[in-house]
Structure formats: structure tokens, C-alpha cells
N, C-alpha and C positions, 0 to 999 in steps of 0.2 A: 155480414159474416165475419167472424174473427179470424183473420188470415193467420195470425201467429199461432193460435191454438190448432187450427186445421193443419198447418204445416207440421206441428209437433206430432199430431196424431198420425199424419202420413208417414213420418220417419219411423214411427213405432211399428208400422206394418212392413218395413223393409228389413231383410235379414242382415247379419253381420257382414256377409259378402257383398252387400249392396244390391241384392236381387230380390224381386218379389217371390213369394212362395204360394203354391197351391194350398188352399185351406185357410189362408188369412181371412179374418172376419172384420167387417166394419158395419156401421149401423144405418147408413143412408147412402143415397145416390151421390150426394155432395162429398161425403167422406171417401167414397170409392173413387170419385174423380180426383180429389186432392191427393189420395195415395198414389194413383197412377201418374198423375201430372208431376208430382214431386220426383217420382222415379224417372220419368222422362227427362226432367231437367238435369238430374244427376248423370244420366247416360248421354244426353245430347240429342234428343229428338223432340218434336212437337207432337202433342196428343190431340186426338179428335174422338168425339163420341161416335160409336158405330151403331150396329143394329140393336134394337130393343124389342123384346117380346113381352106381351101383356096377357093376363088372364081375362076371363069374361067380364070381370068387374073393372078392368082397366088398370089393375095393379101390375107393376113391373115384376116379371118373373126371371128375366135374363137380360143382362146389359153387357154389351161389348165396348171396350175402349181400344182404339187402333192408332197406329202411327199416322200422322197427317199425310204421309205419302202412300197410304193404302189406296188400292184401286187404280183405275186408269181414267183419263178424260173422256167425257161423252162427246160424241160428234155434235157440233153446234148447228143450229139452223142458219144457213147462209143468208137467209132473207131477214133475219132478226137484226134490229138496230142495236149496235153495240157502242157504248160510250168510249171504250178504249180496248186495245188488244189485251186479251187475257194472258196471264203468265202461267207456265206449266209447272206444277209441283208434284204431281202424282207419278210414282214409279212402280206401282203394284206391290208395295211392301206388305209382307205377310204378318208383321208383328201384331199380336192380339192378346188382350187381357180380358177374360170373360168372367163375369160375376153371375152366380146363381142366387136368387133371392127366395128365402123360405122363412115364414113367420117373422118377417121384418129384419132378418139377419142376411147381410150380403157376404157371400163367400166366394173367393177366387176358385173357380172350378177348372179353368183351362188357361194355359199360357203358351205363347209362341214368341221367342225372343230373336228370331232370325231376320235382321234387316238386310235389304238388298241395295243399300246406299250408304254413303259416308255419314258418320255422326258428327255433330257439331263439336268443335274444340271447346275447352273450358271458357276461353275468352269470348267465344261466339254465342254461348248459351243464352245470354241476356236478350238476344234477338229472336229466340224461338217464340212463336206467336202465343202458344198456349201457356208459356211459362212467364209471360210478362204480368207483373202485378206490383202494385205499390203499397207497401205496408203502411198502415195508419201512422206508425212511428216515423216514417220517412218525411211526413209533413211537418215535423217539429224542428226543422233546421232554421232557426231564425235569429240566433244570437251572434252578432259580429260577422255575418256572412253575406256576401253580395249575391244578388239575383243573377248576375252575369255568369256565375259559375257554380250553380247548385249541384250539378252532376258530380263534379270532382269532390265536393264535400260528402255527398251521399256515398261516393265510392270509398271514402275514408271510413264512413260509418259502417259499411258492409265489408270492410277488409279488402277493398280494391274494386276498381271499376267493373271487372269481370264478374263479380259476385252480386252486382245490382241487378235485380230481376226485372228490368225494364229498360227500354231504349230512351234516348234523349227526347224524342218527340212525344213519348208517353207522359212526360211529367210537366209539360208546359202549363197546363191549367190547374196543377195540383199544389205546387209549392207555395208557401205564403208569399204575399206580395211585398211585405215590409221586411227588408233586411238592412242591417246596419253597415257601417264602414268596416273594412277589413283590418287595416293597420295604419299606424301613424307615418307621417313623412320621414324619409331618411336622407342622408347626405351621400356624397361620393364614396366615403369610406364604408358606409352601410351597403352600398351597391357592390363594392369590391368584396366585402365579406360575404354577401349573398352569393356572388359568383364562385367564391372559394368553397362555400358549403355545397353548392351544386356540383362542383368538380369532385368533391369527396364522395358524394352520393352516386355520381355517374362519371366514371373515369374517362368516358368519351366526350364529356361536356367540354366545349371550347369557348374561351373568351380572350379578347385582346383589348388592350388599352393604349391609347396614344397620349403622350405627355408633351407639353411645350417646353420652352427653354427654362422656365421657372419650375420645372418638374411638377406642373399641374396637369391633372387628367383632363383631356379635352374631348376625346372621341372614344366610343366603346362599340365593340361588336361581340355578339354571343350566338351560340347555337347549341342545341342539346345533341346527345349521341344518336338518337333516333333520326334526327334530321340528316345526319351524315349518311346513314343507310338509305334514307329516302332519296337523297341526292345521287347516290350511286345508281339507283334505278331510274330516276326521272329528272336528272340534272341536265338533260339536253337542252331544255328551254327554261329561262329564268326571267321573271318580271321584277324589276327593282323600282320602287316608288319613293321618292324623297320629298313628297309634297305634304306629308303629315307633320304636325307640330304638337308638342306637349305644351299646353298653355302656361303651366306654372313656371317652366324654365325657358320656354320658347326653343326647346331642343328640337332639332330635326329628328324625326322618328322614321327610319327607313327600313321596311321589311323586304326580304328576299322571298319571292313566291314562286312556286312551281305548280305543275298540274300532274295528277297521278293517273293511273290506268282507268279510273272511272270518270275522267275528265272533270275532276274537282280540284279546288285549290289545296295546296299544302305549303307549309311555312318552312323554309330552309334556314332562316336565321333573321336577325334584326340588328339595327345599329342606332346609336345616338350620336349625332354630330352637332358641334357647336357652330360650324360654318359650312359654306358650300364652296370652299376653295378646291382647286385641282389637287393640291397637296393632301387634303383630307380625304378626297375620293380615291386617290391612288392608294393611300394607306388602307382604306376600308376594303377596296377590291382585292388588294394583295392579301389582307387578313382573311377575307372570305375564301379565296382560292387555297390559301394555306390550310384552312380548316377542312377543306374538301379534297385534300390530297393533290392539289394543283391541277384539278380536272376542270377544263374550261367548257362552258356550255356551247352549243351550236349557235344559239340566238339569245340575245338579252334585250328585253323591252324596258324602256325607261321613259320618264317625262323629259321634256326638252330642257337642256341645261348645258351651256357651253363648257363650263368647267368639268362637268361630269363626262361629256363627250370626249374631252381631251384625256381624261383619266382612263376611260374605256379603251381608247386607242393605244394607250401605254401599257395597260395590264391585260386586257382581253384581246390579244392580237389575233387569235384564231376564231374569234366569235363575231357573228354578224350583229351589228347594233341597229335596233329598230326603235322607232318612237311609238309610244302607246297611242292608239287611235282614240281611246277614251279621253286622254288629256288634250289631244288636238281638238276634239269636239267641244270640250269645255272652253278652250281658248277661242274657238270659232264663235261660240255664243256671245262672248264678250266683245270680240273684235269685228264681228259681222252681224251685229244685233238686227240691223235693218233687213239684211238679206236672208237671215236664218229662218224667217217666217215665210219666205217665198218658196213655195213647193217646186217651182220650175228651177230655181237656183240650186235647191237641195238635190234635185235630180242630176244636175250637171256635176255637182261636187261628189255625190256618191259614185258616179261613173268614173271620175278621176281616181277615187280611192280603190274601188273594187272591180269595176266592170270592163276595164280596158284589157285588150288581149296582147298588146305589145307596146313598146315604147313610142312608136310612131302614132298609134291611136291615142295614147295618153297625151302626147304633145298637142295633137289636133283638138282633143276634147278640152284641154286646159285653155288653149288659146281661144276657143269658141266661148268658153265661160267668161273669160276676162273681157273679151270684146262685147259680148251680148249685154253684160251688166256694167260695163264701163268701170272696170276695177283695175285698170292698168297702173294707177299710181298708189294702189293700196299697199302700204308698207308691210302689214302682217302677211298678206298673201304672197308678196315677193319673198319674204323670209321662208314661208312654208314651201314655196316652189324650190328654193335653194336646197331644201332638206328632203326633196322628193324621193331620193333613193333610200331614205330611212322609214318612209311610211306608205308609199304606193306599192300595192301588191305586185304590180308588173315587174318591179325591180328586185323583188324578193321571193318570187315563186319557186326558186330552186333551192331554198333553204328551209329546213324543218322548223316549224313554229308551233305545232300542236294546237293552233288556233287559240292560244292562251290569251290573246289580246281581245277576245270577244267582249262585247259590252256587258253581258250578264256576269262574267267572271270579274271584270273590273269593278262593277257595282258591288259585288259581294265583299270584296276586299275593302273597298271604300267604307262600307257599312261597319266592318269590324274596327277599323282604325279611326274613323271619324267619331265613333262613339267615345273613344278614348281621348282624342285630341281636343274635344270640346269640353272636357272636364279638367279641373285643376288636380291632376293626378301626379303623385311623386314618382320618381323613376323606378323605385323598387316595386311599387304597386303596379306600374305598367309592365315590368318584366314578369311579374307573377300573372298578370292578365294575359300577356303574350304566351306564357307557358300553358295556361289553361286553354287558350284558343288552339294551341298546337295539339294538346291532348284531345280536345274536342274534335278536331279534324281527323286525328288518328282513329278515334272511336267511330266516326262517320265512315272512314275507309274500311274499318273492320266489319261494320254492318253491311256495307256494300259488298265486301268479299263474301260474307256469309250468304247474302242474297243471291249472288252470282253462282255460288257453289250448289245451292239447293233449289233454285228456281230458274227456269229457262223460259224465254219468250215463246209463245205458241206461234209457229210459222203460219203465215197467211197463205202461202203456196208451198207445195213440195218442190224443193230444189236441192240438188246435191251440194252445190257450192254454198247455199244459204244454210243448209243443215251443218255443214262444216264450220261456217262462221259462228253459228249460235253456240257451239261448244268450245270455240277457241277464244272469242272476244268476250270482254265484259259486256254487261247488258247495255250500257250507254254507247259503247263503241259499236256494238252490234246494231243498234238503232241507226247510227250513221251509215254503216255498211249496207243495211237493208234498204235505206233510202236511195243509195246509189244503185243497188241492184234493181230495185223496182223502177228506177229512172231509166233503165235500159229500154223499157217499153217505148219510150219517146225518142229513142236514138235511131237514126237511119244511117247505115254503114255500108260502104262498098269497098271492095279490094281494088286498089289502083296500081299495084305493082307487086311482083314476087320475084325475089332473087335468091334462088336456092331454098334455104330453110327460113328466110326472112320474108315476112309478108308486111306490106304497107297498106293501111286502111285510112280512109277518110270518113269521119263521122260528123253528123250535124243533128242537133236536137230540134224537134218540131217547134216551130215558132221562133227559132233563133237563126241568126245569120252566121255565127261563128262556126268555122270548120276546124275540127281537131284532127291532128294527124297521129296515127298509132303505128308504132313499129313492133312487130311480134315475131319472136324466134320460135319456130315450131319445135325444135329439138330441146332447147334449154328452157323454154317457156318464159324467157325474159321479155318484158313488155315495157314500153314507155309511151306516154301520151303528152301532147303539147300543152294540155291544160295544167299539168304539174301538180295535180291534187295529191298524188302519193308522195311527191317530194316534200311538200309543205305540211301535210297532215298525217302521212303514214297509212292512208287508207286508199284502196284502189278506186279509181273513178268509174263512172258509169260507161265511159267509152272503152276503157280497158276491159271491163267486165263484159261488155257487148262482144268484144273480140274473143274473149274466152268462151262465151256461149256459142259464138259462131263456129268455134273449133271444138265444141263438145267437151270442154273441161268441166269437171264436176267437183273439183277441190281447188282451194286457193294455193298456188305455188308457194312453197315454204319461204322463198326469198321475199315474198310480199306480205308475210305475217310479221309485223313489227312487235317484238316481244313486249315492249312497254305498254301496248294496248291489250294484252291478253290476260286471262285469269291467272297465268303463271308468271306474271311480270316480276314478282318479288322472290321467286324461287331461284336460288343460286345467285352468283354475281353477274352483273350485266355490263360492267365496265370492261374496256379492252384497250390495250396499248395503241392499237391502230386508230380507234375512234378519238382518243384524246391526244394523239400525237406525242405520246411519252416514249422516250428513248429507252431501249432495253438496257442501256449502259447507266441510266440514272437509277442508282441503287435505292435511293430514298423513295422515289416514285413507285418502283416495283414493290418495295416493302409495304408501302401504303396500300397498294392494291391487295396484297396478301392479307394484310391486317383487316381490311374492309371485308374480305371474303370470310375470314374467321369470325369477325364480329357478327355478321349476318347469321351464321350458323349458331354461334354461341348464344345469341339473344333468344333464339327459339328454344334451345336446350334449357336455359335457365328459367324461362317462363313456365315450361312444363314441369321441371323439377321442383320449383317452388310451391307447387300445389300440395305437396305432402312432405312429411319429415323423411319418409323412406326415399323419395325421389331426390331430396336435397342431399341425403347421405350418399346415395349412389354417385351423384355428380361430384361431390367433394372427393370421394375416393378416386374417381377417374381423373380429376384434376391433379391430385397428388401423384398419381402414376404418370400422367403426362409431364408434370414438372420434372420428375426424376429422369425421364427419357430425354427431355430437352437439355437438362444439365449435363448429360453425358454426350450430347451431340457436339462433335468437334467444331463444325462450322459455327454453331451457335456460340460456343465458348469463345472462339476467336473474335466474333463480331461484338460480343458483349465487352470483351477486353478493350477493343478499339473504341467503343462507345464511352467507356469509363475514362479513357484518356482525354476525351473531349469534355465530358461532364463528370467531375469527380464525385458528385453526390446524386447519382440517379435515384429517382423515386419509383419504387416497385410495390405492387400489392398483389395479393394471391390470384386474383382473377385476370385483371387487365394484363399483367406481365406474362401470363401463359400465352395469350394471343400475340403479344408483342414479340416475345422470344420465338414463338413458332413462325412468325412472319419473316424472321431474319433469313431463313433459308427455304428453298422450294421443297426439299425433301421432307423436312420436319413439318412444313405447312401441309403437305399431302397426308403425312402420317397423322397429324392432328385432326384433319378433316375426316379421315377414315375412322378414327377413334370415336368422334362425336356423331358421325352418321350412324354407326352401329348402335351408339347409345340412344339416338332418337328412335331407331327402329325397334 
């Protein structure tokens, strides 16, 4: 079928107001479907074929097209074997487009446009199942384009990623396999010019360059504006890996990685380093913090490096430094090659890493392993033991880590960067590759957000607290929570003490010897468990959930819903002075927080407004009004005057300066937010 022609015909059946009309005629079932499906894409819902009526000869006399959320789920056979848990998509939506067929002419005879659910935003429509299609023209991307980033090129061809009517996974087997090189190698000046261009395109883009005594550029750091917003939401845990190299220059390529609310990797920034000196790492970490508003993470994971450790102690003074388990395992394979194939040895080693309940048990387990396998003189194990407080879970169970150090996450980042480090790629090509990978991760996140908004997991059992969790958490985090809740069935608990409103329980899992102690306050619903799962992962453990069930709680107490794991994780600002230890007297830090909040809101406004000329005009008018108000604000005027005394040539532009000026004072900040909230509504 010629998709381009069918799309054109479908558009002709839609009125000037963008709505379908009763009486519209088409010539076939396929044309009817394309007409309704094109309309569905423009409105933001997925289409499904509904009831069909035929005459005695089997010819279609009436055809219904409905919203994919039409109807309700049918009760399943509990005895049926299911390969996986089904996800719930139906909400009983009544949207209907009915065609009546007479003499081969299909005519719209009835329409109902009333949805009972939220419609997909423009940037989410590419994920609508019925709207995914790859035009034949899309396959012709083959001149000077790398296969590593075809989606970004097709986004350009279609006027932006949001206009491409398919998701990344739909195109894997379609694009041509042979693609050429993208650009010629560049030098340091070319890299600086590239950064300057990105800064002009994105005022929030940040880059820093360190020079030596001969005024030669030695180290580089950069991040885009979106990464700053992501860090505001998910910057509590960071993974920093300095083991990658660009072969052509032997530059250290070091990405800063985080984990989002779908428990997927996200990139906060990247660096090029010529050496691994403490001086270079101090400069890099200070530049990173400066770019992120001096907000320190709670935990940072790195590879083992003495110079890096010293720099972290100097710069990240409020951050827990931990070593990446993935890198330790790689080192163990090299240094313990003979023992690594021994299953009994691996059992001992795993217990030391993950299964000890306290420091005493760790020490006993470590000594048993050393003695049993005669490893008392092993130099690498001695060094590993000296660093135990940076890798053993027992010493770090009280600090949030989001389990970012999992093997599967480390492997996925390794795949991305080892693909690059094994090629003779110049620095500009790598920066562009990094930029494309960042966009790719953002697109994955957008698809996951869309999925969570319109699809919910079907509950295996009815439970008030489970029903609460399914509507609060993202799908991935809900899976973790569900596993803990179902794990309650294997927990045996008894009350050992009660002091007023505080109950103390002891819990033990079947087949386990570990006893967990739970403290629960009946009035405040505050709870703590000695297993510390909530402290390190932000999800209630099965022992705490058992205590809630024991006391008939049917909802998760609000203090135990970590916003960074919810569907609303990126709505509003999530940073706080208390969390980051920022003094209210530090004007620059407070302004940074205000600016970040405004940038969050502004980004959404601009994305929506840019969809049409009228939307762009509205925002421009409101920005002009906002600028006039800010220029009359006395506190703003005074602060700008002070800033000009420090920098006689401030750089201002129409959009970024409105946010910067507004962030100078709290009153104007609130006024600006009110203006743009009303605009969004």
C-alpha cells in the first residue's frame, strides 16, 4: 500500500477544524481505516477496529472504528498458562466512528468524540500503536549517515523526533545497513567552536576547558541543558567511569551517568582528560558541580583510582564514595583467575559482597574465605579488603544508591562507550555521538512515560496497597514493589514489644536465618527495618509491608513514596536546600534553584508553543509582557546593577534572560511561574 497517498487522502477527509464529519465518504475499508487512524494520530489516541456487520453474501455493511481503550478487560481463566502478566489498557472509552457501506461507498454515519482518558501529547504520539508506520521514503537515508544514529536523522527529515511515526525499536530491521562516515576529524579549535555553537543553540548548554601553563587546552567537560533538568530530578546518585579511551588520541573519556524513574540510565555529562592526576579530577568534579548548581549527589560510584579518590574527598565532601562492583568483578577475573572458576569460592565472595547482615558477620566470612583457600598473602585481596567500606553492602546500607551499580546497568553503559573507544573516532565525532545517545535515552524515557500513563499492570491479587502502588509508581518500580509485597507471604512476624504507640516486631523469612527488627509507630505510621532496603533503594521492604498488613494499612504512607520513583517524578522542582545542604544565605545557590525551576516550566511551554505559529506568537507576547514587568521590579533592577559592576559586558538574549532575571528575586520568580502556569493551562 502506498502510505503517502493514503495519508493524503485521509487528510482530505478531515475538516478545517481538525475534526471528522458525518457524511464523509471514502471508497474502501483501508481508506476508512487510514482516515480514522490519521485523525487519531492528530488527536493523540490509538485506533482499533470494532464491530463489523455483514450481509448474507458476506459483504461489509457497517464497520466501527473505536479508541484502543474501548471496553473493559475480560476475566481470565485462572488455570490458563500465561507466559507473562498482561498489562491493562482498557478504560471503557466510548469514542466511536461508524461507517455505513452502500453500493461500495463508505460513509461516516455516526461519531462519538468523548474520551474518558488523557490524550497523548504531541511528543508522545509516535508511541501510539496504531499510528506507528515507516514510510518507504524513510528507508532512503544512506548518504554520509551512520547507522549508530538513524533516528536523529529521520527526526530531521520529519521536522523533529516527535513527528516520526514510529518508535526506535520499529526501525531496527528497516534502515539500510550501509552508511558512510559522518564528518572529517577536527582539532581542539574545532571542538571549542562546536561547543560555542551548541551554547548559542541552547543557552543552558555548559562547557569548561582547563588549560596548562602554556595556555594549551588539556581537559574538557560538557553537558546540555536537558541534563541539568534531569540532574535536578535524579542527581541523588551518580556513576562516574574513567576507564574508556578514545584510541585516536588516547584521551580518557569519562561519562557521568544517573538513573531515572524507570530505572534506566541517563547521561548527565561527559569529560575528556589527558591524564589521571588528582589535579585534573579536582578540576573536573568542580566543573561538574558548578554546572549542576553546586548540588552534590548522595552517592557516587567510580572505578578504583587513588588520584580520583583524593579528588572526591576534596570536592564531594557530602557524598558517599563507593566503588563499582562491575569494575571489581573485572579486576577479580584478572587477579583471581584460578579461583574465579571455583563455585565454592564464588559463593564465599558473593556472601562478602551482598549477603552479610552486619560488620561482624562480614569479618567472619572474609576470614573464612581467606583461610579456606589459602589467600592470606594475596596482594590484590589485601587491597580489596582495605577498601571494604567502599564496596561491601554492609558498610553502605544506610545510604541511597538506587541500585545503580547493578550488573545489567553497568553492561549497558559499557556497550555504549566501548563501541566508541574501539574506533579511531575524533573528538567532535564522539561529542556528536554522545549527544545522539543522550537524545536516544531521552526518547526512551518519553516512551516509558507514555507507556506508564496509558497502560497499567494487571494486578494478580486485589490489594488496597498494591492498587495504590500501581497508580503511583512507574511500571518498573511497581514490579520491584510488587515483588516485595508478594514476598510478605514468606515472612513470619511476631510482636515482641509495645511501648505506647510504638510496636517492635521481629520478622524472619522462610528458609532464612536472618531476623529483621521492625519499629512501627501506630500514630505517625513511621516505620524502619533493620534490612535497610528503603534507605538504600527507596522502596519499602517485605518486612515493613508485612507490618503494615498486620495493622490493616491499605495505602502506602506518603513519607515512604519517594518522588523520584513515581510517574510524577519530573513534575515541578525536586531539589531542596535541606537535601543539598545549601545555605539560605548563599545567594548564588538560591538563584540557581529558582532558575532551575523556571527552566523546567519554560521547557514545557516552549515545546508546546513551537507546534504552531499561533502558539509561538502567544508565548512571544507573554515573554514581552514578562520582560516589561521584570524591568520595573526594583529588586531585579538593583541586582542587575550589582551584576554589571562585576561583569561589564553581560550577555543577554530574549529567552534565557527572562528566566535569569526572574530568578534574581523570589517574588518575581513566583509571578513568572504564575504567568506561565496559566499559559500552559
